[in-house]
C-alpha positions as CSV (number, residue, x, y, z in Angstrom):
1,M,-37.0,18.5,45.4
2,L,-38.7,20.0,42.8
3,T,-42.1,19.0,41.3
4,P,-43.4,18.5,37.6
5,D,-44.8,21.6,36.1
6,T,-42.5,23.9,38.1
7,I,-41.1,26.6,36.0
8,L,-37.5,28.0,36.6
9,Q,-36.2,31.2,35.2
10,G,-39.7,31.6,33.4
11,R,-38.5,29.4,30.9
12,Y,-37.7,25.9,31.9
13,R,-40.7,23.4,32.9
14,I,-39.9,20.7,35.1
15,V,-41.3,17.5,33.7
16,R,-39.8,14.7,36.1
17,Q,-37.1,13.8,38.0
18,L,-34.2,11.7,36.0
19,G,-31.9,11.1,39.5
20,Q,-31.0,12.2,42.7
21,G,-27.8,12.3,44.9
22,G,-26.6,13.7,48.3
23,M,-25.7,16.8,46.9
24,G,-28.6,17.3,44.1
25,A,-30.9,16.0,41.6
26,V,-31.2,16.0,37.6
27,Y,-34.2,16.8,36.1
28,E,-36.1,16.3,32.6
29,A,-37.3,20.0,31.7
30,I,-38.9,21.7,28.8
31,D,-37.2,25.0,27.4
32,Q,-40.6,27.0,26.6
33,R,-38.6,29.5,24.7
34,L,-37.0,27.1,22.3
35,D,-39.6,24.2,22.5
36,T,-36.9,21.6,23.5
37,T,-35.9,18.8,25.9
38,V,-33.2,19.7,28.2
39,A,-31.4,18.3,31.5
40,L,-31.5,20.6,34.6
41,K,-28.9,19.7,36.8
42,E,-29.4,20.9,40.3
43,T,-26.4,21.5,42.8
44,L,-27.1,22.5,46.3
45,F,-24.3,24.3,48.9
46,A,-24.2,27.0,51.0
47,D,-20.4,27.9,50.9
48,E,-19.9,31.1,48.4
49,R,-16.6,30.0,47.2
50,L,-18.1,27.1,45.8
51,R,-20.8,28.8,44.1
52,K,-18.5,31.1,42.4
53,Q,-16.4,28.4,41.5
54,F,-19.6,26.6,40.1
55,E,-20.2,29.7,38.0
56,R,-16.5,29.4,36.5
57,E,-16.7,25.8,35.9
58,A,-20.3,26.2,34.1
59,R,-18.7,28.7,31.9
60,L,-16.0,26.4,30.8
61,L,-18.3,23.7,30.1
62,A,-20.2,26.0,27.6
63,R,-17.5,26.3,25.6
64,L,-17.0,22.6,25.1
65,H,-18.1,20.9,21.7
66,H,-16.9,17.2,21.2
67,P,-19.2,14.4,20.1
68,A,-19.0,12.4,23.2
69,L,-19.9,15.4,25.6
70,P,-23.4,17.0,26.3
71,R,-23.9,20.6,24.8
72,V,-24.2,23.1,28.2
73,S,-26.4,25.9,27.0
74,D,-27.1,27.7,30.3
75,H,-26.4,28.0,34.3
76,F,-28.3,30.0,37.0
77,S,-29.1,30.2,40.5
78,E,-32.7,30.2,42.0
79,A,-33.3,29.7,45.7
80,D,-30.4,27.6,47.2
81,G,-29.8,25.6,43.9
82,Q,-27.3,26.3,41.3
83,F,-28.7,25.0,37.8
84,L,-27.0,23.5,34.7
85,V,-28.7,23.6,31.7
86,M,-27.3,20.5,29.3
87,Q,-28.4,18.6,26.4
88,F,-31.2,15.6,26.9
89,I,-29.8,12.4,26.2
90,P,-32.8,9.7,26.4
91,G,-32.7,6.2,27.2
92,D,-30.9,4.2,29.8
93,D,-27.5,4.5,31.0
94,L,-25.0,1.5,30.6
95,S,-25.4,0.4,34.0
96,E,-29.0,0.1,33.8
97,M,-28.2,-1.9,30.4
98,M,-26.0,-4.2,31.9
99,D,-28.6,-4.9,34.8
100,R,-31.0,-5.8,32.2
101,K,-28.8,-7.6,29.9
102,R,-27.4,-9.6,33.3
103,G,-23.8,-9.9,31.7
104,P,-20.9,-7.9,30.2
105,F,-21.0,-6.2,27.1
106,P,-19.0,-7.7,24.0
107,T,-15.3,-6.7,24.2
108,D,-15.0,-5.3,20.6
109,Q,-18.3,-2.9,21.5
110,V,-16.6,-1.8,24.7
111,L,-13.2,-1.1,23.2
112,T,-15.2,1.3,20.5
113,W,-16.6,3.2,23.1
114,A,-13.3,3.5,24.9
115,D,-11.7,5.0,22.0
116,Q,-14.3,7.3,21.7
117,L,-14.1,8.3,25.4
118,L,-10.6,8.6,25.6
119,D,-10.6,11.0,22.6
120,A,-13.1,13.0,24.8
121,L,-10.6,13.0,27.8
122,D,-7.8,14.0,25.4
123,Y,-9.8,16.9,24.3
124,L,-11.0,17.8,28.0
125,H,-7.5,17.6,29.5
126,T,-6.0,19.8,26.8
127,Q,-8.2,22.9,27.6
128,D,-6.9,25.8,29.1
129,P,-7.5,25.6,31.7
130,Q,-7.8,21.9,32.1
131,I,-11.2,20.6,32.9
132,I,-10.8,16.9,34.5
133,H,-14.3,14.8,35.1
134,R,-13.4,13.0,38.2
135,D,-16.7,10.8,38.2
136,I,-16.5,8.4,35.3
137,K,-18.6,5.6,35.7
138,P,-21.1,3.2,33.9
139,Q,-23.9,5.4,35.6
140,N,-22.6,8.6,33.8
141,L,-22.5,7.0,30.5
142,K,-25.2,6.9,27.8
143,L,-25.6,5.5,24.3
144,T,-27.4,7.6,21.5
145,S,-29.5,5.8,18.6
146,R,-26.6,6.0,16.6
147,G,-24.2,4.1,18.6
148,Q,-22.1,7.2,19.9
149,I,-21.3,7.0,23.8
150,I,-21.7,10.1,25.8
151,L,-20.2,11.4,28.8
152,L,-22.6,12.8,31.3
153,D,-22.9,14.6,34.8
154,F,-20.3,17.3,35.1
155,G,-21.4,18.1,38.6
156,L,-17.7,17.2,40.2
157,A,-15.9,18.7,36.9
158,K,-13.2,21.2,37.9
159,G,-11.4,23.7,35.9
160,Q,-7.9,24.3,37.2
161,A,-7.7,27.8,36.7
162,G,-5.1,29.9,38.4
163,D,-7.8,31.6,40.7
164,V,-9.6,28.9,42.0
165,S,-8.6,28.5,45.6
166,R,-6.2,25.8,47.1
167,I,-9.2,23.9,48.7
168,T,-11.1,23.3,45.4
169,T,-8.0,22.3,43.3
170,S,-6.7,19.8,45.9
171,A,-9.6,17.9,46.6
172,S,-13.1,16.7,45.2
173,I,-16.1,19.1,45.7
174,F,-18.5,16.5,46.3
175,G,-18.6,12.6,46.6
176,Y,-17.4,10.1,44.6
177,T,-18.0,6.4,43.7
178,P,-15.7,4.1,45.6
179,N,-15.3,1.5,43.2
180,Y,-14.4,3.8,40.4
181,A,-12.2,6.3,42.2
182,P,-8.7,6.3,42.4
183,L,-6.8,6.4,45.7
184,E,-5.3,10.0,45.5
185,Q,-9.3,11.0,45.3
186,I,-10.6,8.9,48.0
187,Q,-7.7,10.0,50.2
188,G,-8.2,13.8,49.4
189,L,-4.9,14.3,47.8
190,G,-6.1,16.1,44.7
191,T,-6.6,14.6,41.3
192,D,-5.3,15.5,37.9
193,S,-5.7,13.9,34.5
194,R,-4.6,10.5,35.6
195,S,-7.4,10.2,37.9
196,D,-9.9,10.3,35.1
197,L,-7.6,7.4,33.5
198,Y,-8.3,5.1,36.7
199,S,-12.1,5.9,36.7
200,L,-12.1,4.9,33.0
201,G,-10.0,1.9,33.3
202,A,-12.4,0.7,36.1
203,T,-15.3,1.4,34.0
204,L,-14.1,-0.8,31.1
205,Y,-13.2,-3.3,33.5
206,H,-16.6,-3.6,34.7
207,L,-18.3,-3.4,31.3
208,M,-16.4,-5.9,29.9
209,T,-16.3,-8.6,32.6
210,G,-19.6,-7.8,34.3
211,V,-17.9,-7.6,37.5
212,K,-17.6,-4.5,39.6
213,P,-13.7,-3.5,40.4
214,P,-12.9,-3.4,44.1
215,D,-12.4,0.1,45.3
216,A,-9.0,1.4,46.0
217,L,-8.8,1.5,49.6
218,T,-9.1,-2.3,49.5
219,R,-6.9,-2.9,47.5
220,A,-4.6,-0.7,49.2
221,A,-5.2,-2.4,52.6
222,A,-4.2,-5.9,50.9
223,L,-1.0,-4.7,49.5
224,V,0.0,-3.2,52.9
225,N,-1.0,-6.6,54.7
226,G,1.2,-8.4,52.1
227,Q,-1.6,-10.1,50.7
228,A,-2.6,-10.2,46.9
229,D,-4.2,-7.7,44.9
230,P,-7.9,-8.4,45.1
231,L,-8.4,-7.3,41.6
232,V,-9.3,-10.0,39.4
233,P,-7.2,-9.8,36.1
234,A,-9.8,-9.1,33.4
235,T,-8.8,-12.4,31.1
236,A,-9.7,-14.6,34.6
237,A,-13.1,-12.7,34.8
238,N,-14.0,-12.9,31.0
239,P,-12.0,-15.0,28.7
240,A,-13.1,-13.1,26.0
241,V,-10.9,-10.2,27.0
242,T,-7.2,-10.9,25.4
243,R,-4.2,-10.6,27.2
244,E,-3.2,-7.5,25.9
245,V,-6.3,-5.5,26.6
246,D,-5.9,-6.9,30.5
247,Q,-2.4,-5.4,30.3
248,V,-3.9,-1.9,29.3
249,L,-6.5,-2.0,32.1
250,A,-4.3,-3.1,34.8
251,K,-2.0,-0.5,34.1
252,A,-4.7,2.5,33.7
253,M,-5.8,0.9,37.4
254,A,-2.4,1.1,39.0
255,Q,-2.5,2.7,42.6
256,N,0.4,4.7,42.3
257,R,-0.6,7.6,39.5
258,E,3.0,7.9,38.5
259,Q,2.6,3.8,37.2
260,R,-0.5,4.9,35.0
261,Y,-0.7,6.4,31.4
262,A,0.4,10.0,31.4
263,T,-2.1,11.1,28.9
264,A,-5.2,10.0,27.6
265,L,-3.9,9.7,24.1
266,D,-1.1,7.5,25.5
267,M,-3.7,5.2,26.8
268,R,-5.7,5.3,23.4
269,K,-2.7,4.1,21.3
270,A,-2.0,1.2,23.6
271,L,-5.5,0.2,23.3
272,K,-5.3,0.4,19.3
273,D,-2.1,-1.7,19.8
274,S,-3.9,-4.5,21.7
275,E,-6.5,-4.7,19.6
276,H,-6.9,-7.0,16.5
277,A,-8.0,-5.4,13.5
278,S,-10.6,-8.4,12.3
279,T,-10.8,-10.8,14.9
280,V,-11.9,-11.1,18.4
281,V,-10.1,-13.9,20.2
282,N,-12.2,-16.4,22.6
283,R,-10.6,-19.1,24.8
284,G,-12.6,-22.2,23.5
285,E,-13.5,-20.5,20.0
286,A,-12.3,-18.5,17.4
287,Q,-14.5,-15.7,16.2
288,T,-14.4,-13.2,13.3
289,M,-16.1,-9.9,12.9
290,L,-16.9,-11.3,9.5
291,F,-18.4,-14.5,10.7
292,P,-19.8,-14.0,14.2
293,Q,-20.9,-17.6,14.6
294,P,-17.9,-20.4,15.6
295,A,-16.9,-22.0,12.4
296,Q,-14.2,-24.7,11.9
297,T,-14.1,-24.1,8.1
298,V,-14.1,-21.0,6.2
299,G,-14.1,-20.6,2.5
300,I,-13.9,-17.7,0.6
301,P,-14.8,-17.5,-3.3
302,T,-13.0,-15.3,-5.4
303,Q,-12.7,-14.5,-9.0
304,T,-9.7,-16.9,-9.3
305,A,-9.9,-19.5,-6.9
306,V,-11.5,-20.6,-3.5
307,R,-9.5,-20.9,-0.5
308,Q,-10.6,-23.2,2.4
309,Q,-9.0,-22.6,6.0
310,T,-9.5,-24.6,8.9
311,I,-9.5,-22.4,12.1
312,P,-8.5,-24.0,15.4
313,A,-10.2,-23.3,18.7
314,G,-8.4,-20.7,20.8
315,E,-6.3,-19.0,17.7
316,T,-6.1,-15.8,16.2
317,T,-7.3,-16.1,12.7
318,V,-7.1,-13.3,10.2
319,V,-8.7,-14.5,6.9
320,R,-8.0,-12.7,3.8
321,P,-9.3,-13.5,0.3
322,T,-7.3,-13.6,-2.9
323,S,-7.2,-10.9,-5.1
324,R,-7.1,-11.4,-8.9
325,G,-5.4,-7.6,-9.0
326,R,-2.5,-9.4,-7.6
327,V,-2.0,-12.0,-10.1
328,V,-1.8,-9.8,-13.1
329,P,1.2,-7.7,-12.0
330,V,3.0,-11.2,-11.5
331,A,2.2,-12.4,-14.7
332,I,3.2,-9.4,-16.4
333,S,6.3,-9.1,-14.6
334,A,7.0,-12.9,-15.6
335,L,6.4,-12.3,-19.5
336,V,8.7,-9.3,-19.3
337,L,11.4,-11.2,-18.0
338,F,10.7,-14.0,-20.5
339,I,11.3,-11.6,-23.3
340,V,14.5,-9.8,-21.9
341,A,16.0,-13.4,-21.5
342,C,15.1,-14.2,-25.1
343,G,16.4,-10.9,-26.4
344,A,19.9,-11.8,-24.6
345,L,20.4,-15.0,-25.6
346,G,19.5,-13.7,-29.5
347,F,22.2,-11.3,-29.2
348,Y,24.8,-13.8,-27.8
349,M,24.2,-16.0,-30.8
350,L,24.6,-13.1,-33.1
351,Q,27.5,-12.1,-31.4
352,S,29.0,-15.5,-31.5
353,R,28.6,-15.8,-35.3
354,S,30.1,-12.2,-35.8
355,D,33.4,-13.4,-34.0
356,E,34.0,-16.1,-36.5
357,P,37.1,-15.4,-38.5
358,V,36.8,-13.9,-41.9
359,A,38.4,-15.8,-45.0
360,Q,41.3,-13.7,-46.0
361,V,40.6,-13.1,-49.8
362,N,43.2,-11.6,-52.1
363,T,41.5,-8.8,-53.6
364,T,44.3,-7.4,-55.6
365,A,43.2,-6.8,-59.3
366,P,44.6,-8.9,-61.9
367,S,47.8,-7.6,-63.9
368,P,50.5,-9.2,-65.9
369,E,52.5,-9.5,-62.9
370,N,49.7,-11.0,-60.9
371,P,47.6,-13.0,-63.1
372,V,45.3,-15.0,-60.6
373,V,44.0,-13.9,-57.3
374,H,43.8,-16.8,-55.1
375,A,41.7,-16.9,-52.1
376,P,43.6,-19.2,-49.5
377,T,41.0,-20.3,-46.9
378,V,38.5,-21.2,-49.8
379,P,39.0,-24.9,-51.4
380,Q,39.0,-24.5,-55.3
381,A,36.3,-26.0,-57.1
382,S,35.1,-26.3,-60.9
383,P,34.7,-23.3,-62.4
384,S,31.0,-22.4,-63.7
385,P,30.9,-21.0,-67.1
386,E,27.5,-19.2,-66.3
387,K,27.1,-15.9,-68.1
388,E,27.0,-13.0,-65.6
389,K,23.9,-11.0,-65.6
390,D,23.8,-7.2,-65.6
391,V,23.9,-5.4,-62.3
392,A,22.7,-2.0,-61.7
393,T,24.7,0.5,-60.7
394,P,24.5,1.6,-56.9
395,S,23.9,5.5,-55.9
396,P,26.7,6.9,-53.8
397,T,24.3,6.8,-50.7
398,Q,23.3,3.2,-50.8
399,Q,25.7,0.0,-50.7
400,P,25.4,-2.4,-53.4
401,R,22.2,-4.8,-53.2
402,P,23.3,-8.1,-52.1
403,Q,23.1,-10.5,-55.2
404,R,21.4,-14.2,-54.8
405,T,23.9,-17.1,-54.4
406,E,24.8,-19.0,-57.0
407,E,24.3,-22.6,-57.2
408,P,27.2,-24.5,-57.7
409,R,27.7,-26.8,-60.8
410,K,30.1,-29.2,-62.1
411,E,31.6,-27.6,-65.3
412,P,34.6,-27.9,-67.2
413,A,37.4,-25.0,-66.7
414,P,36.3,-21.5,-67.8
415,K,37.1,-20.5,-71.4
416,A,38.0,-17.0,-72.6
417,E,35.2,-15.1,-73.9
418,A,34.7,-16.0,-77.5
419,T,34.3,-13.0,-79.8
420,V,32.3,-13.1,-82.8
421,E,33.5,-11.6,-85.9
422,V,31.1,-11.1,-89.0
423,E,32.8,-10.1,-92.4
424,V,30.5,-8.0,-94.0
425,D,31.3,-7.0,-97.8
426,S,30.7,-3.1,-97.8
427,N,30.0,-3.3,-101.3
428,D,27.0,-5.6,-101.3
429,P,24.0,-3.8,-102.1
430,N,21.8,-5.6,-99.9
431,V,24.0,-4.7,-96.7
432,R,23.6,-1.0,-95.3
433,V,26.1,0.0,-92.9
434,E,25.4,2.8,-90.9
435,P,28.0,4.8,-88.6
436,E,27.5,4.1,-84.9
437,A,26.1,7.1,-83.2
438,P,28.3,8.0,-80.1
439,V,26.9,8.3,-76.7
440,P,26.6,11.2,-74.8
441,P,28.9,10.9,-71.6
442,E,25.8,11.2,-69.5
443,F,24.0,8.3,-70.3
444,Q,27.6,6.3,-70.5
445,Q,26.9,3.6,-67.7
446,P,30.0,2.7,-65.5
447,R,30.3,-1.3,-66.2
448,I,30.8,-3.9,-63.6
449,Q,34.1,-5.6,-63.7
450,V,33.4,-9.5,-62.9
451,Q,36.3,-11.7,-62.6
452,R,35.8,-15.7,-62.1
453,L,38.8,-17.4,-60.2
454,P,39.2,-21.1,-60.2
455,G,37.5,-22.8,-57.6
456,G,34.4,-21.0,-58.1
457,T,35.1,-17.6,-56.6
458,V,33.9,-14.3,-58.1
459,I,35.1,-11.2,-57.8
460,R,33.1,-7.9,-58.7
461,T,34.7,-4.9,-58.8
462,L,32.1,-1.8,-58.8
463,P,33.1,1.4,-60.5
464,D,33.9,3.4,-57.0
465,G,36.6,0.2,-56.3
466,T,34.2,-1.6,-53.7
467,Q,34.4,-5.3,-54.2
468,L,32.2,-7.8,-53.8
469,I,33.5,-11.6,-53.5
470,T,31.3,-14.7,-53.7
471,T,32.8,-18.2,-52.9
472,R,32.0,-21.5,-53.8
473,D,30.2,-22.2,-50.6
474,G,27.8,-19.2,-50.7
475,M,29.8,-16.7,-48.5
476,R,29.7,-13.3,-49.8
477,V,32.3,-10.5,-48.6
478,L,32.2,-7.1,-49.1
479,V,35.6,-5.1,-49.5
480,T,35.4,-1.6,-49.3
481,K,38.0,0.6,-51.4
482,D,39.8,1.5,-48.1
483,G,40.3,-2.3,-47.4
484,Q,37.6,-3.1,-44.8
485,K,36.1,-6.5,-45.1
486,K,32.3,-7.5,-43.9
487,I,30.5,-10.4,-44.5
488,L,27.4,-9.9,-45.8
489,S,26.4,-13.9,-45.6
490,P,28.2,-16.5,-43.8
491,P,29.0,-19.9,-45.7
492,R,26.0,-22.4,-45.6
493,P,26.5,-25.1,-43.2
494,G,26.2,-28.5,-44.8
495,R,27.1,-27.8,-48.2
496,R,29.0,-30.3,-49.8
497,R,31.9,-28.8,-51.7
498,P,33.4,-30.7,-54.7
499,P,37.0,-31.5,-54.9
500,P,39.4,-28.9,-56.0
501,V,40.3,-28.8,-59.7
502,P,43.5,-27.9,-60.8
503,S,43.5,-24.6,-62.6
504,P,44.8,-24.5,-66.2
505,E,47.9,-23.2,-67.4
506,P,47.9,-19.6,-68.6
């Protein structure tokens, strides 16, 4: 045993002893060269082969860099001891904290530590050569002030390099802790990565339940004698542990290593799948991470609504507040569908009107052989003597502007337009007759021929041969010079039509 103020290597000054075992001790020391606090792990053995293996594995540990593993900065031999210089983690280990707490840790907190430790084991087990810790237990776990778990004491760690002897790779260098060691380690059958998973499963079981698990030999003896496994299920030891987590721990602590998880990554994924993202289930009460105190009614105010949900005891409850962002897209979608429906309905009604039969109108120009143009589908009405107004000549690129529908009037039969003739005496000195000046051709405007038919139908013939037919009920039909017909405005519904008036004899 080293006393305080002992100087090793002219650099490390012993402060106090932190712990002691059958094969060595751990000390708190000051690195006088760097003025920092370090931990010195002393290991005592006389076998030269073990001393050489210690040096090899010290070099392996010095290359490790992981948040859950202490940094190894140096190793040396002095007197009969081998020393490993490691990062000093202040505070008590989890075993001392649990004794002071007199009960298990919260399940969700232990699951967080388990995720960090499994990530560290995956890092160790995938090194080349592979590193097996072989002594995972609550006494070797410390918690930093920032909540990071640290796996300590690599005194039993071994690197399975090819040049290590058969003796050191098939059995532990030192002793073990029976309650956390697997059967193959106790029987000296060699350890591998699955041995660390057993020790971690037993450690998590103890932290969650507060009950130290029975050692592997006791469990094996009970099974050989046909008795039940003395390992009490975690759910029975602590109702706060869910059945899914209990199943993961039971598989990790299987007596046969072939029945355990193959890798730390597989066990880590299984624990994540078994966890509930926002709830921790207790038999007897339902708790959520947002509401640590037992509650019967939870109301969550939002911008749009307030929902209340009663949480029955013993059930898993996930509370999800409503979000206004989910309502806006639904409202926009409904508005778009409404607009599309209205457009489809309007198109259907317009198409229905367009499909109505068009009145067949005889558009043949009047002649001595065909003096009258008849519209068979349009009833005859009293003609109107209203004088047609002048219509502007449409341009070649524009269609004629639709004329305003004329109001029907009951008038007598149309008469021929009278020509007023005035006789002027050319010898009268008061009358001066000037010859009519000729109009240049470019200023001569073509005239629109207007023909009124009995029954109120009016046919307007444009200079290019296009005809605009207006019936008595207000329907207007445009007939192009190639014979195509187009309804410009349908007949007005509900318009009262006068009885047909027989046309006068020509």
